[in-house]
Structures are given as C-alpha cells and as structure tokens.
N, C-alpha and C positions, 0 to 999 in steps of 0.2 A: 478579586474574584476568588470566590471559595473552593477549596481542593473537593472535586466529586468524590474522592475517596474517602473524605470523614463528613461527619455530619455537621461541622462548624465549630464543634466543640472538641475537638481533637479525638474523637471516638470513631472507630472505623466503622465504615458501612459494610453491609453484608457482602457487597462487592469487593472491596479491597481486603475485608477478612478472608474472603474466599480464595483471593490471589495469594495471600500471604500463606494460608494454610497449604494450598498448592506448592508454594515456594518450598514450604518447609519438609513437605511429603517429598518433593524431587530431590533435596538434598539428603534428607535420610535414606531414599532408595539407593542413591548413588554412594554413600558411604558404606552401605550394607554390600553393595556390589563390590565396591574396591576392597573391604575387609575380607570378603569371601575368597575373592580373586588372588589376593595376598597369600591366603593359605594355599588354596589350589597351585599357584605357579611356583610357591616354595616348596611344595612336596612333590609336583609332577614335571617342573619345568615348563617352558613355552611349548615345547611341541607336544608334550604329553598332556596338557591342561585341557578340558574342553568347557565351551560355554555352558552346555548343559550342567556339569558340575558345578561351575562358579553358581549357576542359579539355583541347583539344589541347596549349596552350602548359603545362599543368602536367602533362601525361604521365599523366593519369586519365581514367577513363571518365568521362562525363558524368553518370551515375548517381551517381558519387562525389562530381560536385560539389555536385548537388541533395542529397545526404544531409546535408552540411555547411550548405548554404546554399539554401532554398528556391525564391529567384527571384533574377534578375540584380540587382535593386534590393538585396536583402539583401547580395550580394557587394559591389556599389558603396558601399553603407553603411558596410560593414566596412572597406573600403580606405582612405575618407576618416576614419573614426572612428580607425583606427591611425594615419593621419598627424597629425590634431588632437592626438591623447593624446601622441604624440612632441613636439610643437611646444610643447603646454601644460605638459606636466612639466618642460621645462628651466627654467621660473621656480617650478614648484610649490613646493619646499623653502624656497624665500627668503621671509623676512617682515620685519616692521618692525624688527627688532633688527639687521639686516644694513646694512652699509656700501652706500650705492646704486651707488657706482663698481664695487665687486666684483661686486654683483648684477647689475647691467645689464650689464657687460662679458661676464659668464658667459652670460647670456642671449642676447645678440648672438652671442658665438661659436658656441654651441649653434646657433641658427637658422642661422648661415652654415654650419655643419659639416653641418646636415641637408640645405640646398640643394646642398651638392657631393654627399653621399652619398646622397640621396633625391631625385632631381630630377623622376623622373617623378610622384611622388606630390604634389609641388607643382604640376606642371602640370595633374594632375586636378583640384585642388583650384581653381586658377585658372578652369579652364573652368566648372566647378560655378559659381562666382562670378558669370562674365559672363554666365552662360544665367539669372541671378536666384536662384540656389540652390534649385531646385525640389526637391531630394530632401533636402537637409540644412537647410532653413530653421528646422525645429523646434529642431535642435542649436543653431544660431546663436542663436535668441531663448530658449533656455533655459540651457543648460551654459555656452556660451560668454559669453553676457551675464552670469552670474553670476560667472563666472572673472574677467571685466574688472572688474566692480564689486570684487570681493574684492581684487584686486591695486591697483585704483586707490585704495583707501583705504591701502595701504601707502605708495604714492607720495606720498600727500598728508601723510601723517604725517612721510615724510622732509623735505618741503617746509617743513612747519610747524616742523620742528626746525632749519631754516636749513641742511640737508645738500645741497639742489638747489634750482632755481628753482622756483617755483609753475606749472609747465606743466600743460596738460589732461591727466590721465592716459590716457584712452581716445585721444586723437589722438596720444600717443605711442606707444602700442602698434600703431596704426595705420602710423605710419610705420616703425617697427621691422620689423613684417609687410611692408611693402610692400619696404623697402630691401633685406632679406635674400633674400626670395623672387625678387627679380627676377634674381638669380645663377643662378635655375634656369629660370625662366619666359622670360628673355629671353637664352638663352645665345647664341643665333643671332645676336643684335644684338652683343652684347658680343665674341664671337670675331671678326666682322665688323670691328669697330672698333679692335680690338687687333691685327688681323691674324695671327691665329693661328686653328689648325684646333680647339682645344679649349682650355678653361681648364685651368691648371697648379694644382698646390698652392700655388706661389709666388703666382700671380695672386688665389688666393682669401685667402691671407694678406695680401696687400696691399690688397685690398678691404676684408677684415676690419678691419685697422689704420686705414684711412680713414674708414669707417662709424662705429666708436667714437668717433674724434677729433671728427668732426661732431655726432654725437648726445649724447655726453656733453658736450662745452663749450658745446654748444647749450642744454643743461637745467643749464648751470652746476654741475657734477659734476666732480670732480677726478679724472683717472685713479687707479687704483689701482696700487701699485707690483706688478711682476710677481710676486714670492714671494707676496703676499696675493692676487691674481687666481688663482694657481694653487692656492692653498689651497681658495678657493670654488669652483672648478671641481670639486674633487676632491668637496667637500662636495654640491654640486648633482647629480652624477653619481652618488653613493652612496644 
C-alpha cells in the first residue's frame, strides 16, 4: 500500500508538506519562547518574570505562548529541563568499557563548553538551587538521583579495575558540576580578578586544562593522549 503522505515517488503531497511545515513552525516557536524565557528568568528570577515579558522578547502574542505552555511554571520547567538534559547527555553515552581518562575529560570539556555557550541557563539553575529547588525538586529526587546512581556504578567499576582511585562518585560529580558551572555563575568575579571585561576563548581553554589536571590527577587518572581524547569527544557528541 502506498503512503498517502507521498505521491508514490517519495515526493511529499501537499498534505504531508503542510504537516511538516506546521511541525517546523511549532518547534521554531517553542525554541523562540524558551530562548526568550531563559533571558527573562536569568534577569528577573522566577518570581519577577512574567509571561507577558517572555512573549514580548520572543516577538509572539501572549496567547501563542500559552498555546505551547499553559503556565509560567511550565515554561520555567521546560527551560531547566532543557539545561539538565544538555548537561547530563554529555556523559550519557559513556559506560564501564570506556577509559576513565577519556570519558571524564570529554565530560569536563563538554560542561565547560556549556558554561561558555549557555551561561544564562546555568545561572537560572543556580537561582533555583539557592532557593531550595521549589519547582524542580521532584526532578532532582527522581531522574537526577537515578542518573547519579547509574553513573556512580560506572566509576566504581573503574576503581575496582584499578583505572582510578576509589573516590566517592557522587562527591566527584558535585565537584565537576560546581567547578565547571562557576565559569558561568561567577563570571563577574572571574572577570574582575583577571582584570578583563569578559572571559575569552583562551581563558576558557586555560581554565579547562587546569580543571582537568586537578580533577583527574586527584582521582588517580592518567590524562588521555590528545588523539584519544578527540576520538572520545566525537563518540560522545554523536
């Protein structure tokens, strides 16, 4: 039976083309809303943010925003959910069979890159944590807790095989999150101390290498060779 969405030659019909166009428009509108919301929540916090301001920044009618997200809390949760998935996915493809030096190096590099490219998202998450996680505590106690348990088992396996020192895995994750996210959350402090108007790419590269040296050597992990690390980063990003 032929697919009613094409003309039998793989070309979309007007019906399927319209559905695809609507799907693209929907994704684009949601992305615009979340980008605008990220800026508003970072500047005003959850309590100070309004759906009207998010709509204004997104260049959309307020009704359009409510079409995709019923409440301000729904927008806020979507912003944080996107941030957490971005952070956690950097370590997701790696498992017990991977080399800890390559895996941890790739993870730290990805987290540092996210701090440079998505500083507002990191600051929103920091605000939420400082407030006691009133909106996303359920996520922390379910999905994040499960992620840490699963990845902790990987780190313990590495330690049992003598590939790294037997450090407490959750504490190591806390340290990685804290040190990498500080380059977004405490940008003003870093720039003031370095006497610079902004952190440059070179600053982030220097910081990344310093973080890797301290964390990996502190865990008894030997650094991966550059070619190996690059290979792991490609696999992790794919």
